[in-house]
KOLMIMAR-384678 format. One record per residue: chain; y, x negated, z of N, C-alpha, C in turn. Coordinates in pm, whole numbers, plus 50000, padded with zeros to 5 digits. Example, Ala and Ser with C-alpha at 12.3 -4.5 7.8 and 13.67 -1.06 7.14 Angstrom:
2
{"A",{49431,48681,50780},{49550,48770,50780},{49670,48680,50780}}
{"A",{49775,48715,50708},{49894,48633,50714},{50003,48710,50787}}
***
This chain:
329
{"A",{49893,49910,49982},{50007,49992,50012},{50131,49876,50009}}
{"A",{50203,49984,49928},{50333,49865,49952},{50454,49965,49909}}
{"A",{50573,49873,50044},{50702,50017,50065},{50773,49914,49995}}
{"A",{50842,50026,49923},{50957,49985,49806},{51091,49889,49848}}
{"A",{51098,49900,50012},{51244,49865,50025},{51220,49794,50141}}
{"A",{51119,49799,50246},{51093,49736,50340},{50961,49717,50422}}
{"A",{50934,49620,50473},{50768,49598,50536},{50820,49644,50682}}
{"A",{50761,49810,50755},{50774,49837,50843},{50663,49692,50943}}
{"A",{50714,49679,51115},{50611,49594,51172},{50490,49696,51188}}
{"A",{50414,49582,51224},{50256,49647,51235},{50286,49743,51343}}
{"A",{50178,49816,51328},{50130,49942,51420},{50088,49887,51522}}
{"A",{49985,49748,51595},{49976,49718,51689},{50077,49635,51752}}
{"A",{50206,49642,51738},{50327,49597,51812},{50390,49697,51848}}
{"A",{50379,49817,51820},{50446,49938,51871},{50430,49965,52068}}
{"A",{50554,49996,52046},{50596,50040,52163},{50635,50180,52194}}
{"A",{50682,50189,52306},{50751,50304,52376},{50721,50436,52289}}
{"A",{50822,50497,52272},{50782,50627,52156},{50694,50611,52001}}
{"A",{50715,50514,51965},{50672,50481,51798},{50504,50447,51858}}
{"A",{50475,50367,51968},{50330,50387,52041},{50271,50496,52077}}
{"A",{50315,50610,52155},{50272,50714,52206},{50248,50807,52075}}
{"A",{50339,50792,51945},{50301,50887,51842},{50174,50811,51737}}
{"A",{50165,50702,51762},{50048,50677,51678},{49955,50632,51774}}
{"A",{49934,50691,51898},{49796,50666,51973},{49772,50868,51929}}
{"A",{49848,50918,51921},{49828,51087,51880},{49766,51073,51734}}
{"A",{49808,51010,51612},{49787,51009,51525},{49634,50950,51496}}
{"A",{49608,50824,51600},{49493,50791,51603},{49423,50880,51653}}
{"A",{49446,51004,51759},{49365,51100,51804},{49257,51216,51757}}
{"A",{49438,51233,51651},{49405,51404,51608},{49434,51361,51458}}
{"A",{49440,51259,51384},{49434,51255,51230},{49366,51128,51193}}
{"A",{49437,51030,51097},{49393,50904,51026},{49458,50828,51080}}
{"A",{49526,50807,51174},{49583,50696,51259},{49715,50664,51141}}
{"A",{49782,50604,51220},{49943,50571,51171},{49969,50514,51027}}
{"A",{49923,50579,50920},{49966,50588,50775},{50074,50559,50783}}
{"A",{50044,50491,50633},{50197,50460,50600},{50310,50519,50565}}
{"A",{50302,50666,50574},{50424,50746,50585},{50491,50790,50714}}
{"A",{50448,50749,50791},{50464,50734,50960},{50529,50578,50982}}
{"A",{50438,50482,50938},{50464,50331,50968},{50645,50345,50896}}
{"A",{50690,50391,50799},{50801,50405,50742},{50890,50475,50802}}
{"A",{50869,50562,50873},{50958,50646,50970},{50971,50546,51111}}
{"A",{50893,50471,51113},{50889,50413,51279},{51053,50364,51301}}
{"A",{51090,50309,51206},{51208,50219,51195},{51297,50320,51301}}
{"A",{51285,50465,51314},{51380,50572,51332},{51265,50654,51441}}
{"A",{51249,50594,51529},{51132,50648,51628},{51177,50840,51634}}
{"A",{51304,50871,51656},{51295,50993,51698},{51217,51099,51526}}
{"A",{51291,51040,51449},{51297,51092,51343},{51104,51078,51286}}
{"A",{51005,50966,51369},{50872,50981,51339},{50833,51063,51386}}
{"A",{50861,51097,51545},{50792,51190,51643},{50763,51292,51600}}
{"A",{50943,51336,51558},{50902,51470,51505},{50870,51508,51376}}
{"A",{50844,51441,51310},{50763,51440,51126},{50674,51457,51226}}
{"A",{50588,51384,51285},{50383,51387,51330},{50446,51502,51379}}
{"A",{50514,51582,51463},{50488,51694,51563},{50479,51832,51432}}
{"A",{50566,51789,51353},{50568,51979,51267},{50444,51916,51164}}
{"A",{50413,51790,51126},{50274,51804,51024},{50206,51841,51139}}
{"A",{50188,51835,51259},{50031,51823,51331},{50025,52001,51362}}
{"A",{50175,51994,51456},{50148,52136,51494},{50122,52273,51385}}
{"A",{50170,52210,51240},{50176,52330,51121},{50041,52281,51048}}
{"A",{49995,52188,51031},{49856,52169,50921},{49773,52109,51017}}
{"A",{49745,52098,51133},{49621,52039,51236},{49591,52176,51303}}
{"A",{49663,52190,51391},{49693,52279,51513},{49647,52405,51463}}
{"A",{49608,52527,51557},{49612,52616,51547},{49520,52699,51457}}
{"A",{49503,52820,51437},{49392,52893,51395},{49391,52959,51270}}
{"A",{49467,52876,51166},{49481,52948,51014},{49380,52843,50938}}
{"A",{49345,52922,50834},{49290,52836,50743},{49335,52681,50713}}
{"A",{49232,52571,50763},{49268,52452,50749},{49250,52437,50573}}
{"A",{49146,52498,50513},{49177,52484,50342},{49279,52520,50284}}
{"A",{49333,52641,50389},{49489,52719,50285},{49580,52616,50295}}
{"A",{49598,52559,50425},{49700,52472,50454},{49632,52381,50405}}
{"A",{49584,52280,50363},{49562,52196,50306},{49610,52219,50121}}
{"A",{49556,52361,50065},{49622,52359,49952},{49759,52332,49960}}
{"A",{49836,52385,50034},{49944,52461,50018},{50019,52277,50020}}
{"A",{50000,52207,50096},{50023,52088,50125},{50042,52006,49972}}
{"A",{49872,52031,49905},{49920,51996,49790},{49982,52052,49687}}
{"A",{49990,52145,49709},{50057,52281,49574},{50225,52200,49612}}
{"A",{50236,52167,49708},{50412,52168,49750},{50435,52032,49720}}
{"A",{50346,51967,49705},{50355,51799,49667},{50324,51753,49558}}
{"A",{50265,51845,49475},{50290,51849,49285},{50390,51916,49271}}
{"A",{50478,52009,49339},{50586,52059,49221},{50690,51987,49259}}
{"A",{50685,51879,49390},{50740,51811,49410},{50771,51678,49341}}
{"A",{50634,51639,49273},{50621,51548,49200},{50599,51409,49287}}
{"A",{50475,51455,49403},{50485,51314,49517},{50334,51349,49477}}
{"A",{50303,51202,49373},{50113,51194,49326},{50044,51155,49489}}
{"A",{50140,51027,49555},{50070,51013,49661},{50025,51112,49787}}
{"A",{50106,51188,49800},{50058,51323,49863},{49965,51417,49800}}
{"A",{49983,51428,49666},{49860,51490,49593},{49718,51462,49609}}
{"A",{49684,51382,49631},{49606,51233,49611},{49525,51244,49792}}
{"A",{49607,51218,49872},{49597,51249,49982},{49513,51392,50032}}
{"A",{49575,51480,49982},{49528,51615,50055},{49446,51683,49942}}
{"A",{49420,51595,49822},{49297,51628,49752},{49162,51539,49832}}
{"A",{49163,51435,49903},{49044,51402,49956},{49029,51476,50080}}
{"A",{49138,51551,50155},{49139,51586,50287},{49072,51732,50209}}
{"A",{49077,51798,50121},{48997,51900,50069},{48850,51870,50065}}
{"A",{48849,51761,50034},{48662,51700,50012},{48657,51701,50138}}
{"A",{48715,51637,50209},{48686,51666,50388},{48637,51735,50423}}
{"A",{48681,51850,50347},{48661,51975,50436},{48582,52069,50379}}
{"A",{48459,51957,50277},{48360,52076,50221},{48402,52153,50097}}
{"A",{48519,52105,50045},{48555,52200,49952},{48583,52100,49812}}
{"A",{48484,52036,49771},{48476,51961,49629},{48533,52019,49526}}
{"A",{48478,52131,49462},{48499,52179,49359},{48665,52231,49361}}
{"A",{48712,52293,49458},{48824,52323,49504},{48942,52180,49486}}
{"A",{48852,52104,49535},{48910,51997,49570},{48965,51901,49397}}
{"A",{48855,51937,49327},{48853,51898,49193},{49005,51958,49089}}
{"A",{49006,52096,49098},{49028,52147,49043},{49244,52144,49049}}
{"A",{49226,52152,49225},{49340,52090,49244},{49413,51967,49220}}
{"A",{49307,51846,49183},{49364,51701,49130},{49391,51709,48994}}
{"A",{49333,51825,48934},{49370,51844,48793},{49503,51935,48747}}
{"A",{49544,51934,48861},{49672,52064,48838},{49614,52185,48803}}
{"A",{49514,52229,48828},{49471,52335,48764},{49473,52449,48886}}
{"A",{49455,52587,48828},{49462,52725,48896},{49386,52716,48968}}
{"A",{49344,52737,49130},{49207,52736,49177},{49176,52900,49095}}
{"A",{49023,52922,49141},{48963,53017,49082},{48942,53168,49147}}
{"A",{48965,53141,49274},{48991,53216,49409},{49100,53309,49404}}
{"A",{49118,53414,49400},{49281,53506,49388},{49371,53469,49482}}
{"A",{49311,53458,49612},{49380,53433,49733},{49442,53302,49710}}
{"A",{49342,53192,49687},{49411,53069,49677},{49502,53012,49555}}
{"A",{49486,53079,49438},{49550,53122,49374},{49708,53190,49384}}
{"A",{49713,53267,49437},{49859,53289,49529},{49869,53287,49632}}
{"A",{49800,53180,49678},{49903,53080,49754},{49939,52972,49744}}
{"A",{49882,52908,49636},{49975,52787,49542},{50109,52829,49482}}
{"A",{50096,52929,49407},{50203,53010,49312},{50288,53011,49452}}
{"A",{50299,53080,49544},{50387,53067,49652},{50472,52944,49674}}
{"A",{50319,52869,49699},{50389,52701,49774},{50478,52602,49648}}
{"A",{50440,52663,49507},{50520,52581,49417},{50668,52680,49411}}
{"A",{50621,52812,49394},{50811,52895,49377},{50910,52836,49451}}
{"A",{50844,52761,49608},{50945,52755,49662},{51033,52628,49658}}
{"A",{50988,52569,49555},{51072,52437,49522},{51232,52478,49479}}
{"A",{51205,52575,49407},{51402,52666,49385},{51305,52820,49432}}
{"A",{51395,52855,49597},{51370,52965,49625},{51441,53064,49588}}
{"A",{51596,53040,49597},{51671,53093,49511},{51617,53208,49399}}
{"A",{51625,53113,49307},{51573,53146,49164},{51444,53218,49188}}
{"A",{51378,53176,49272},{51225,53290,49276},{51204,53377,49350}}
{"A",{51335,53412,49461},{51384,53510,49569},{51192,53499,49652}}
{"A",{51250,53386,49703},{51125,53356,49769},{51130,53356,49892}}
{"A",{51006,53408,49951},{50996,53457,50095},{50832,53385,50139}}
{"A",{50840,53451,50295},{50716,53403,50310},{50659,53535,50429}}
{"A",{50477,53507,50362},{50429,53618,50428},{50326,53617,50495}}
{"A",{50357,53453,50554},{50205,53389,50576},{50276,53328,50759}}
{"A",{50112,53310,50746},{50159,53298,50934},{50222,53134,50967}}
{"A",{50322,53108,51080},{50384,53002,51117},{50303,52864,51035}}
{"A",{50212,52837,51081},{50102,52732,51055},{50132,52692,50869}}
{"A",{50086,52771,50823},{50123,52810,50655},{50259,52773,50621}}
{"A",{50357,52865,50680},{50491,52821,50663},{50507,52743,50699}}
{"A",{50491,52643,50831},{50533,52530,50863},{50449,52391,50799}}
{"A",{50315,52430,50727},{50324,52342,50678},{50425,52334,50536}}
{"A",{50427,52418,50484},{50530,52430,50336},{50632,52348,50363}}
{"A",{50713,52370,50459},{50829,52285,50509},{50810,52153,50565}}
{"A",{50676,52092,50630},{50651,51984,50633},{50642,51917,50533}}
{"A",{50610,51929,50399},{50575,51877,50317},{50701,51893,50239}}
{"A",{50787,51913,50226},{50881,51958,50176},{51005,51799,50166}}
{"A",{50970,51820,50316},{51051,51684,50414},{50958,51526,50381}}
{"A",{50806,51581,50367},{50748,51423,50352},{50763,51390,50244}}
{"A",{50767,51489,50172},{50695,51425,50020},{50841,51375,49982}}
{"A",{50948,51383,50028},{51087,51328,49963},{51097,51172,50049}}
{"A",{51053,51172,50148},{50998,51050,50265},{50959,50954,50145}}
{"A",{50828,51037,50119},{50685,50902,50075},{50749,50876,49946}}
{"A",{50831,50945,49874},{50840,50895,49721},{50965,50852,49705}}
{"A",{51064,50842,49863},{51178,50702,49838},{51083,50625,49897}}
{"A",{51046,50594,49982},{50994,50439,50073},{50875,50393,50008}}
{"A",{50771,50472,49950},{50660,50427,49945},{50609,50431,49767}}
{"A",{50548,50318,49748},{50490,50351,49595},{50376,50449,49561}}
{"A",{50323,50470,49507},{50271,50614,49463},{50135,50582,49467}}
{"A",{50087,50462,49506},{49919,50463,49510},{49853,50466,49630}}
{"A",{49807,50543,49698},{49768,50490,49844},{49615,50353,49798}}
{"A",{49575,50375,49726},{49497,50202,49696},{49509,50163,49548}}
{"A",{49463,49987,49574},{49556,49990,49430},{49480,49998,49326}}
{"A",{49542,50039,49205},{49555,50090,49069},{49510,50218,49112}}
{"A",{49539,50303,49167},{49557,50431,49167},{49395,50477,49189}}
{"A",{49273,50380,49269},{49177,50404,49240},{49120,50521,49332}}
{"A",{49237,50555,49427},{49207,50720,49505},{49201,50850,49393}}
{"A",{49280,50840,49247},{49191,50893,49166},{49094,50938,49119}}
{"A",{48998,50814,49134},{48879,50839,49097},{48746,50938,49175}}
{"A",{48710,51032,49134},{48657,51143,49161},{48563,51097,49309}}
{"A",{48476,50987,49237},{48348,50947,49334},{48461,50875,49444}}
{"A",{48539,50805,49411},{48611,50743,49576},{48675,50879,49631}}
{"A",{48724,50984,49592},{48753,51102,49671},{48653,51157,49736}}
{"A",{48563,51197,49717},{48409,51216,49701},{48331,51099,49827}}
{"A",{48383,50986,49866},{48320,50886,49941},{48415,50894,50060}}
{"A",{48555,50909,50020},{48683,50919,50104},{48668,51036,50217}}
{"A",{48626,51160,50111},{48646,51292,50225},{48513,51285,50303}}
{"A",{48360,51262,50258},{48239,51206,50365},{48299,51145,50488}}
{"A",{48378,51041,50468},{48431,50936,50581},{48491,50972,50642}}
{"A",{48605,51068,50624},{48693,51146,50708},{48646,51273,50745}}
{"A",{48546,51337,50730},{48487,51480,50753},{48501,51519,50882}}
{"A",{48431,51487,50953},{48428,51474,51099},{48607,51490,51143}}
{"A",{48691,51433,51133},{48816,51394,51169},{48905,51531,51139}}
{"A",{48826,51544,51038},{48955,51658,50953},{48904,51774,50968}}
{"A",{48762,51858,51065},{48714,51955,51098},{48701,51984,51225}}
{"A",{48771,51864,51285},{48818,51869,51438},{48888,51986,51493}}
{"A",{48852,52097,51552},{48982,52195,51565},{49090,52063,51686}}
{"A",{49246,52144,51674},{49286,52039,51765},{49410,52153,51843}}
{"A",{49415,52110,51993},{49479,52178,52057},{49637,52233,52021}}
{"A",{49668,52338,52006},{49835,52348,51952},{49893,52257,52066}}
{"A",{50057,52243,52020},{50142,52178,52090},{50141,52059,52190}}
{"A",{50030,52018,52169},{50010,51874,52189},{50080,51744,52213}}
{"A",{50150,51784,52078},{50278,51660,52004},{50427,51706,52079}}
{"A",{50423,51820,52144},{50578,51842,52140},{50619,51810,52291}}
{"A",{50525,51732,52392},{50629,51614,52481},{50692,51501,52431}}
{"A",{50652,51506,52289},{50700,51371,52202},{50861,51350,52191}}
{"A",{50875,51507,52174},{51025,51554,52104},{51128,51572,52223}}
{"A",{51245,51522,52150},{51355,51514,52284},{51383,51643,52366}}
{"A",{51433,51664,52451},{51470,51766,52531},{51629,51841,52476}}
{"A",{51651,51938,52485},{51761,52035,52458},{51804,52011,52277}}
{"A",{51637,52053,52233},{51665,52065,52068},{51726,52200,52052}}
{"A",{51747,52263,51929},{51825,52406,51901},{51713,52521,51940}}
{"A",{51717,52631,51906},{51670,52706,51945},{51493,52731,51794}}
{"A",{51396,52727,51833},{51315,52729,51714},{51366,52858,51620}}
{"A",{51343,52834,51459},{51380,52942,51422},{51296,53070,51439}}
{"A",{51348,53188,51368},{51282,53286,51351},{51180,53321,51328}}
{"A",{51177,53284,51195},{51030,53326,51104},{50891,53211,51183}}
{"A",{50894,53123,51271},{50799,53078,51350},{50746,53134,51456}}
{"A",{50837,53248,51505},{50792,53301,51675},{50832,53237,51776}}
{"A",{50666,53245,51882},{50678,53154,51948},{50544,53039,51943}}
{"A",{50573,53058,51828},{50456,52919,51757},{50496,52762,51798}}
{"A",{50428,52661,51873},{50502,52546,51844},{50518,52460,51726}}
{"A",{50518,52540,51601},{50571,52514,51469},{50702,52511,51488}}
{"A",{50743,52620,51525},{50882,52659,51557},{50968,52541,51595}}
{"A",{50925,52509,51666},{50999,52411,51809},{50971,52228,51719}}
{"A",{50893,52184,51671},{50862,52084,51612},{50945,52081,51483}}
{"A",{50954,52217,51371},{51078,52216,51338},{51167,52201,51353}}
{"A",{51208,52336,51480},{51384,52266,51472},{51420,52110,51559}}
{"A",{51325,52039,51605},{51366,51920,51617},{51404,51810,51534}}
{"A",{51247,51824,51427},{51295,51763,51305},{51439,51791,51250}}
{"A",{51420,51931,51240},{51584,51951,51150},{51708,51859,51211}}
{"A",{51701,51886,51417},{51804,51844,51450},{51844,51679,51350}}
{"A",{51700,51583,51406},{51690,51474,51445},{51779,51415,51318}}
{"A",{51670,51485,51226},{51695,51376,51081},{51829,51426,51036}}
{"A",{51893,51541,51043},{52054,51610,50999},{52102,51477,51055}}
{"A",{52064,51429,51159},{52187,51302,51228},{52221,51190,51167}}
{"A",{52135,51212,51034},{52172,51123,50953},{52257,51127,50867}}
{"A",{52324,51221,50886},{52451,51252,50778},{52548,51235,50849}}
{"A",{52564,51141,50954},{52657,51131,51034},{52665,51001,50966}}
{"A",{52597,50931,50890},{52664,50747,50803},{52735,50813,50724}}
{"A",{52760,50932,50661},{52856,51012,50574},{52999,51004,50613}}
{"A",{53062,51042,50532},{53205,51104,50570},{53192,51277,50570}}
{"A",{53330,51322,50554},{53286,51498,50560},{53280,51518,50400}}
{"A",{53342,51464,50326},{53335,51483,50180},{53221,51470,50134}}
{"A",{53171,51348,50194},{53072,51298,50109},{52949,51407,50159}}
{"A",{52922,51443,50321},{52814,51561,50296},{52852,51697,50277}}
{"A",{52952,51714,50266},{52944,51882,50185},{52948,51875,50043}}
{"A",{52917,51737,49982},{52890,51693,49819},{52790,51709,49837}}
{"A",{52683,51665,49907},{52507,51687,49959},{52488,51821,49958}}
{"A",{52541,51900,50094},{52488,51998,50086},{52555,52145,49951}}
{"A",{52667,52085,49917},{52665,52205,49807},{52609,52140,49691}}
{"A",{52575,52052,49669},{52471,52027,49578},{52357,52075,49547}}
{"A",{52282,52100,49689},{52155,52124,49749},{52147,52266,49748}}
{"A",{52285,52314,49731},{52278,52475,49737},{52292,52542,49603}}
{"A",{52385,52452,49515},{52383,52537,49381},{52293,52494,49277}}
{"A",{52217,52353,49290},{52146,52303,49208},{51980,52354,49251}}
{"A",{51948,52433,49361},{51839,52513,49383},{51692,52470,49338}}
{"A",{51707,52327,49367},{51561,52239,49344},{51555,52197,49243}}
{"A",{51654,52204,49092},{51626,52160,48988},{51641,52033,48992}}
{"A",{51522,52002,48915},{51511,51850,48873},{51624,51800,48740}}
{"A",{51693,51714,48814},{51764,51639,48743},{51706,51571,48588}}
{"A",{51743,51581,48467},{51709,51542,48375},{51695,51359,48397}}
{"A",{51816,51317,48382},{51840,51209,48438},{51904,51167,48561}}
{"A",{51801,51154,48653},{51821,51133,48782},{51980,51026,48830}}
{"A",{51942,50923,48776},{52047,50841,48821},{52194,50864,48762}}
{"A",{52170,50904,48655},{52313,50931,48607},{52372,51052,48637}}
{"A",{52283,51163,48667},{52338,51287,48756},{52379,51255,48910}}
{"A",{52309,51169,48956},{52363,51133,49088},{52523,51048,49084}}
{"A",{52577,50969,48997},{52657,50899,48955},{52804,50975,48944}}
{"A",{52767,51103,48859},{52853,51193,48841},{52874,51262,48929}}
{"A",{52781,51306,49006},{52835,51381,49136},{52927,51258,49215}}
{"A",{52942,51206,49249},{52988,51140,49352},{53101,51065,49290}}
{"A",{53196,51116,49162},{53269,51032,49154},{53432,51082,49234}}
{"A",{53421,51207,49262},{53527,51225,49396},{53514,51201,49558}}
{"A",{53376,51112,49601},{53346,51114,49678},{53408,50960,49725}}
{"A",{53482,50944,49835},{53564,50837,49870},{53466,50688,49845}}
{"A",{53482,50612,49794},{53390,50476,49774},{53328,50443,49855}}
{"A",{53370,50391,49990},{53273,50355,50087},{53163,50452,50088}}
{"A",{53167,50589,50049},{53082,50681,50065},{52960,50720,49923}}
{"A",{53021,50628,49799},{52949,50668,49706},{52810,50620,49700}}
{"A",{52774,50508,49733},{52624,50483,49714},{52527,50503,49837}}
{"A",{52570,50553,49943},{52518,50648,50045},{52504,50801,50015}}
{"A",{52593,50873,49915},{52618,50986,49888},{52527,51018,49771}}
{"A",{52479,50875,49654},{52387,50918,49617},{52266,50852,49615}}
{"A",{52207,50827,49698},{52124,50803,49788},{52054,50915,49828}}
{"A",{52091,50957,49921},{52077,51098,49991},{52058,51235,49894}}
{"A",{52144,51206,49794},{52109,51325,49647},{51957,51310,49618}}
{"A",{51970,51184,49578},{51864,51146,49514},{51721,51194,49569}}
{"A",{51744,51146,49742},{51647,51175,49801},{51609,51339,49812}}
{"A",{51709,51401,49786},{51697,51574,49797},{51644,51630,49683}}
{"A",{51694,51542,49547},{51627,51590,49409},{51457,51569,49355}}
{"A",{51563,51388,49358},{51440,51308,49307},{51430,51143,49345}}
{"A",{51351,51169,49432},{51364,51034,49549},{51264,50910,49495}}
{"A",{51204,50945,49387},{51157,50806,49378},{51234,50761,49288}}
{"A",{51347,50809,49249},{51486,50772,49109},{51530,50650,49249}}
{"A",{51565,50659,49338},{51676,50588,49464},{51615,50421,49409}}
{"A",{51692,50367,49361},{51648,50212,49321},{51649,50118,49393}}
{"A",{51600,49979,49360},{51635,49887,49440},{51740,49804,49459}}
{"A",{51846,49859,49333},{52006,49842,49355},{52103,49911,49432}}
{"A",{52104,50038,49433},{52118,50146,49530},{52100,50096,49671}}
{"A",{51985,50034,49704},{51980,49991,49845},{52020,49894,49873}}
{"A",{52059,49788,49753},{52107,49656,49775},{52245,49681,49830}}
{"A",{52307,49776,49759},{52482,49853,49754},{52449,49874,49906}}
{"A",{52348,49909,49902},{52389,50028,50037},{52393,49945,50169}}
{"A",{52280,49850,50160},{52271,49743,50275},{52356,49620,50280}}
{"A",{52513,49625,50235},{52619,49542,50234},{52668,49594,50299}}
{"A",{52704,49761,50352},{52736,49758,50490},{52681,49848,50567}}
{"A",{52512,49838,50557},{52441,49883,50635},{52285,49873,50662}}
{"A",{52278,49735,50662},{52194,49606,50676},{52058,49650,50769}}
{"A",{52072,49738,50802},{51936,49748,50905},{51871,49890,50818}}
{"A",{51703,49886,50841},{51623,49944,50765},{51648,50060,50805}}
{"A",{51662,50114,50961},{51681,50217,51038},{51776,50304,50982}}
{"A",{51916,50276,50930},{51995,50339,50861},{51956,50383,50714}}
{"A",{51885,50324,50647},{51816,50359,50515},{51731,50470,50515}}
{"A",{51690,50451,50663},{51531,50559,50657},{51640,50714,50736}}
{"A",{51730,50709,50834},{51822,50822,50845},{51890,50893,50694}}
{"A",{51946,50768,50645},{52013,50849,50518},{51882,50904,50403}}
{"A",{51823,50895,50396},{51679,50950,50332},{51639,51080,50414}}
{"A",{51634,51035,50540},{51574,51200,50587},{51693,51279,50582}}
{"A",{51814,51256,50553},{51921,51352,50598},{51927,51436,50438}}
{"A",{51887,51335,50347},{51856,51390,50182},{51741,51485,50236}}
{"A",{51650,51440,50266},{51535,51537,50273},{51548,51645,50328}}
{"A",{51577,51634,50480},{51610,51787,50567},{51705,51853,50517}}
{"A",{51821,51815,50412},{51898,51898,50403},{51832,51996,50236}}
{"A",{51735,51919,50185},{51709,52008,50056},{51589,52092,50129}}
{"A",{51492,52048,50258},{51395,52129,50325},{51473,52250,50391}}
{"A",{51560,52251,50434},{51651,52318,50493},{51712,52464,50410}}
{"A",{51745,52391,50275},{51772,52494,50146},{51658,52604,50165}}
{"A",{51485,52554,50123},{51405,52632,50181},{51405,52702,50285}}
{"A",{51418,52677,50405},{51389,52732,50508},{51447,52786,50542}}
{"A",{51613,52819,50492},{51704,52996,50484},{51630,53056,50412}}
{"A",{51566,53078,50343},{51527,53179,50238},{51464,53269,50335}}
{"A",{51379,53175,50468},{51279,53277,50558},{51330,53322,50642}}
{"A",{51342,53461,50703},{51392,53561,50783},{51279,53612,50868}}
{"A",{51345,53661,51003},{51224,53778,51043},{51177,53866,50980}}
{"A",{51276,53909,50933},{51256,54093,50837},{51113,54062,50785}}
{"A",{51075,53900,50708},{50935,53875,50598},{50836,53888,50691}}
{"A",{50780,53896,50835},{50722,53851,50887},{50663,53980,50975}}
***
């Protein structure tokens, strides 16, 4: 696995909150995978991202197969091949090899309920145009929102291959990997175990989540990731939020040129940061080495790059979340 812009500290050296998150990752998932190690530069964002993914994807009584389908479908519509590959492997681990291979090919699942779930997940990329809402349980809805955020983090900060040469896209490798992770994937997880990792004083959970731990985790991620906007001035933040609203998930045809045009009226000191945040929201893999080098002239720390990307990612995720209302449940 290659990190695009920096190499995080080894998991074995982690302390404090980061070490606590890594322990839960080892207990409940597949260990401190690259996605989470990339976030370790900002432990609060790491913890909240893990909490949302754990409580939405792994814990609770909703069908784990349904949730993996949602994770894969959102990842495909967001063009995050790394995440598509990961969740195809986990569908294998859950004993669904035929369904996994349909998903891997980008096909429509043969079971109507699964096909409907995939269509719903993919429509969330442009929630206003799709008049999108959610009839599903908080765990399923939370999984969708978790991966709108995670897809963008992964696409911005990691290379797209889980294994050298894209070996994870071999059906044989997926089958073997699924068997390797089957026991871990099928174990039930107690809801709420991640919540003690989150800071006190998080804003109220959203109405769509009811009293589920998913809502607490989402509110925490929304709060800590939005703090990355403090790296930018007011005009820059308004540019990001307004663009996310009016573009409604549309993929720019030429992301780098699109972002340059949008920041022309932003104060000079904020232009590169605004461009990175916009790309993180819409086309995160287009964040370039040149963009990051310019950003580091004034913000050399890895943590500030992670905060900025997380701000763009949560702004896009919140655009989806705002389509949800308690009346839909």
